[in-house]
N, CA, C and O atoms as a printed pandas DataFrame, in Angstrom:
     atom_number atom_name residue_name chain_id  residue_number  x_coord  y_coord  z_coord
0              1         N          MET        A               1  -54.805   -4.427   10.986
1              2        CA          MET        A               1  -54.856   -5.437   11.663
2              3         C          MET        A               1  -53.371   -6.376   11.289
3              4         O          MET        A               1  -52.608   -6.870   12.119
4              5         N          LEU        A               2  -53.268   -6.428    9.940
5              6        CA          LEU        A               2  -51.882   -6.649    9.968
6              7         C          LEU        A               2  -50.635   -6.626   10.649
7              8         O          LEU        A               2  -49.784   -7.490   10.864
8              9         N          ARG        A               3  -50.723   -5.589   10.895
9             10        CA          ARG        A               3  -49.381   -4.928   11.833
10            11         C          ARG        A               3  -49.605   -5.961   13.286
11            12         O          ARG        A               3  -48.739   -6.704   13.748
12            13         N          LYS        A               4  -51.034   -5.762   13.844
13            14        CA          LYS        A               4  -51.349   -6.179   15.164
14            15         C          LYS        A               4  -50.704   -7.657   15.331
15            16         O          LYS        A               4  -49.856   -8.047   16.134
16            17         N          VAL        A               5  -51.433   -8.391   14.238
17            18        CA          VAL        A               5  -51.200   -9.940   13.867
18            19         C          VAL        A               5  -49.638  -10.483   14.134
19            20         O          VAL        A               5  -49.234  -11.425   14.815
20            21         N          MET        A               6  -48.938   -9.512   13.330
21            22        CA          MET        A               6  -47.747   -9.825   13.077
22            23         C          MET        A               6  -46.818   -9.517   14.238
23            24         O          MET        A               6  -45.878  -10.254   14.534
24            25         N          THR        A               7  -47.151   -8.279   14.950
25            26        CA          THR        A               7  -46.591   -8.438   16.606
26            27         C          THR        A               7  -47.012   -9.383   17.373
27            28         O          THR        A               7  -46.138  -10.128   17.815
28            29         N          LEU        A               8  -48.245   -9.614   17.713
29            30        CA          LEU        A               8  -48.392  -10.851   18.143
30            31         C          LEU        A               8  -47.842  -12.024   18.085
31            32         O          LEU        A               8  -47.448  -12.670   19.056
32            33         N          ALA        A               9  -47.791  -12.366   16.875
33            34        CA          ALA        A               9  -46.692  -13.598   16.572
34            35         C          ALA        A               9  -45.236  -13.430   16.520
35            36         O          ALA        A               9  -44.484  -14.354   16.212
36            37         N          LEU        A              10  -44.826  -12.205   16.834
37            38        CA          LEU        A              10  -43.440  -12.071   16.810
38            39         C          LEU        A              10  -43.184  -12.264   19.009
39            40         O          LEU        A              10  -42.461  -13.005   19.675
40            41         N          ILE        A              11  -44.015  -11.373   19.326
41            42        CA          ILE        A              11  -43.892  -11.591   20.981
42            43         C          ILE        A              11  -44.300  -13.518   21.153
43            44         O          ILE        A              11  -43.655  -14.304   21.847
44            45         N          GLY        A              12  -45.454  -13.837   20.344
45            46        CA          GLY        A              12  -45.136  -15.006   20.975
46            47         C          GLY        A              12  -44.643  -15.785   20.679
47            48         O          GLY        A              12  -44.866  -16.750   21.410
48            49         N          SER        A              13  -43.696  -16.067   19.556
49            50        CA          SER        A              13  -42.367  -16.667   19.303
50            51         C          SER        A              13  -40.658  -16.033   20.105
51            52         O          SER        A              13  -39.666  -16.732   20.314
52            53         N          SER        A              14  -40.750  -15.199   20.270
53            54        CA          SER        A              14  -40.043  -14.751   21.410
54            55         C          SER        A              14  -39.825  -15.562   22.672
55            56         O          SER        A              14  -38.847  -16.120   23.169
56            57         N          LEU        A              15  -41.325  -15.394   23.066
57            58        CA          LEU        A              15  -41.723  -15.900   24.613
58            59         C          LEU        A              15  -40.966  -17.296   24.414
59            60         O          LEU        A              15  -39.947  -17.598   25.037
60            61         N          THR        A              16  -41.682  -18.221   23.334
61            62        CA          THR        A              16  -41.274  -19.594   22.668
62            63         C          THR        A              16  -39.710  -20.086   23.466
63            64         O          THR        A              16  -39.247  -20.795   24.359
64            65         N          ILE        A              17  -39.316  -19.023   22.284
65            66        CA          ILE        A              17  -37.814  -19.311   22.486
66            67         C          ILE        A              17  -37.230  -18.882   24.142
67            68         O          ILE        A              17  -36.266  -19.480   24.619
68            69         N          ALA        A              18  -37.512  -18.454   24.439
69            70        CA          ALA        A              18  -37.189  -17.485   25.703
70            71         C          ALA        A              18  -37.369  -19.121   26.584
71            72         O          ALA        A              18  -36.464  -19.902   26.876
72            73         N          ALA        A              19  -38.762  -19.248   26.833
73            74        CA          ALA        A              19  -38.916  -20.710   27.346
74            75         C          ALA        A              19  -38.231  -21.667   27.138
75            76         O          ALA        A              19  -37.915  -22.178   28.212
76            77         N          CYS        A              20  -37.805  -22.218   26.246
77            78        CA          CYS        A              20  -37.364  -22.880   25.298
78            79         C          CYS        A              20  -35.737  -23.285   25.908
79            80         O          CYS        A              20  -35.105  -24.337   25.815
80            81         N          ASN        A              21  -35.432  -22.143   26.471
81            82        CA          ASN        A              21  -33.848  -21.995   26.675
82            83         C          ASN        A              21  -33.825  -22.083   28.107
83            84         O          ASN        A              21  -32.889  -22.521   28.775
84            85         N          THR        A              22  -35.122  -21.554   28.614
85            86        CA          THR        A              22  -34.714  -21.539   30.073
86            87         C          THR        A              22  -35.007  -23.179   30.699
87            88         O          THR        A              22  -34.385  -23.667   31.643
88            89         N          VAL        A              23  -36.030  -23.820   29.974
89            90        CA          VAL        A              23  -35.894  -25.056   30.332
90            91         C          VAL        A              23  -34.822  -26.038   30.203
91            92         O          VAL        A              23  -34.573  -26.918   31.028
92            93         N          ARG        A              24  -34.137  -25.799   28.981
93            94        CA          ARG        A              24  -32.873  -26.328   28.510
94            95         C          ARG        A              24  -31.831  -26.148   29.925
95            96         O          ARG        A              24  -31.475  -27.136   30.568
96            97         N          GLY        A              25  -31.398  -24.685   30.303
97            98        CA          GLY        A              25  -30.602  -24.516   31.122
98            99         C          GLY        A              25  -30.914  -25.318   32.407
99           100         O          GLY        A              25  -30.029  -25.793   33.120
100          101         N          ALA        A              26  -32.469  -25.453   32.691
101          102        CA          ALA        A              26  -32.982  -26.070   33.495
102          103         C          ALA        A              26  -32.171  -27.589   33.400
103          104         O          ALA        A              26  -31.170  -27.732   34.102
104          105         N          ALA        A              27  -32.534  -28.488   32.694
105          106        CA          ALA        A              27  -32.005  -29.273   32.612
106          107         C          ALA        A              27  -30.830  -29.784   32.581
107          108         O          ALA        A              27  -30.531  -30.945   32.864
108          109         N          LYS        A              28  -30.089  -28.872   32.214
109          110        CA          LYS        A              28  -28.481  -29.193   32.482
110          111         C          LYS        A              28  -28.075  -28.769   34.155
111          112         O          LYS        A              28  -27.044  -29.147   34.711
112          113         N          ASP        A              29  -29.204  -27.850   34.827
113          114        CA          ASP        A              29  -28.880  -28.398   36.054
114          115         C          ASP        A              29  -29.126  -29.470   36.912
115          116         O          ASP        A              29  -28.662  -29.858   37.984
116          117         N          VAL        A              30  -29.846  -29.776   36.265
117          118        CA          VAL        A              30  -30.097  -30.919   36.892
118          119         C          VAL        A              30  -29.204  -31.981   36.754
119          120         O          VAL        A              30  -28.429  -32.323   37.647
120          121         N          ASN        A              31  -29.314  -32.666   35.340
121          122        CA          ASN        A              31  -27.916  -33.331   35.066
122          123         C          ASN        A              31  -27.133  -33.186   35.626
123          124         O          ASN        A              31  -26.727  -34.159   36.261
124          125         N          SER        A              32  -26.408  -31.867   35.755
125          126        CA          SER        A              32  -25.253  -31.671   36.417
126          127         C          SER        A              32  -25.294  -32.084   38.016
127          128         O          SER        A              32  -24.312  -32.651   38.494
128          129         N          ALA        A              33  -26.249  -31.842   38.692
129          130        CA          ALA        A              33  -26.654  -32.278   40.066
130          131         C          ALA        A              33  -26.732  -33.548   40.440
131          132         O          ALA        A              33  -26.430  -34.218   41.427
132          133         N          ALA        A              34  -27.124  -33.676   39.596
133          134        CA          ALA        A              34  -27.416  -35.977   39.374
134          135         C          ALA        A              34  -25.826  -36.401   39.167
135          136         O          ALA        A              34  -25.308  -37.327   39.790
136          137         N          ASN        A              35  -24.957  -35.370   37.949
137          138        CA          ASN        A              35  -24.110  -36.535   37.779
138          139         C          ASN        A              35  -22.903  -35.811   39.259
139          140         O          ASN        A              35  -21.705  -35.529   39.255
140          141         N          THR        A              36  -23.232  -35.790   39.593
141          142        CA          THR        A              36  -22.217  -34.616   40.645
142          143         C          THR        A              36  -22.622  -36.244   41.732
143          144         O          THR        A              36  -21.799  -37.095   42.069
144          145         N          VAL        A              37  -23.751  -36.230   41.976
145          146        CA          VAL        A              37  -24.373  -37.150   43.112
146          147         C          VAL        A              37  -24.183  -38.143   42.846
147          148         O          VAL        A              37  -24.327  -38.898   43.808
148          149         N          ASP        A              38  -23.707  -38.949   41.336
149          150        CA          ASP        A              38  -23.442  -40.334   41.273
150          151         C          ASP        A              38  -21.902  -40.270   41.250
151          152         O          ASP        A              38  -21.404  -41.394   41.200
152          153         N          ASN        A              39  -21.227  -39.499   41.267
153          154        CA          ASN        A              39  -19.475  -39.475   41.466
154          155         C          ASN        A              39  -19.239  -39.406   42.668
155          156         O          ASN        A              39  -18.389  -40.182   43.105
156          157         N          ALA        A              40  -19.985  -38.350   43.712
157          158        CA          ALA        A              40  -19.871  -38.855   45.031
158          159         C          ALA        A              40  -20.204  -40.397   45.771
159          160         O          ALA        A              40  -20.000  -40.755   46.931
160          161         N          ILE        A              41  -20.708  -41.031   44.783
161          162        CA          ILE        A              41  -20.985  -42.295   45.865
162          163         C          ILE        A              41  -19.954  -43.417   45.380
163          164         O          ILE        A              41  -19.895  -44.497   45.968
């Protein structure tokens, strides 16, 4: 039972960390695009 709980906790934390990195990357891309548009004007 403990092994299943630990496995689920590890999988859940891995998915959370991966999602955080994806959101940060998307935010950087959007920020970069906004800066490019601002500099072009």
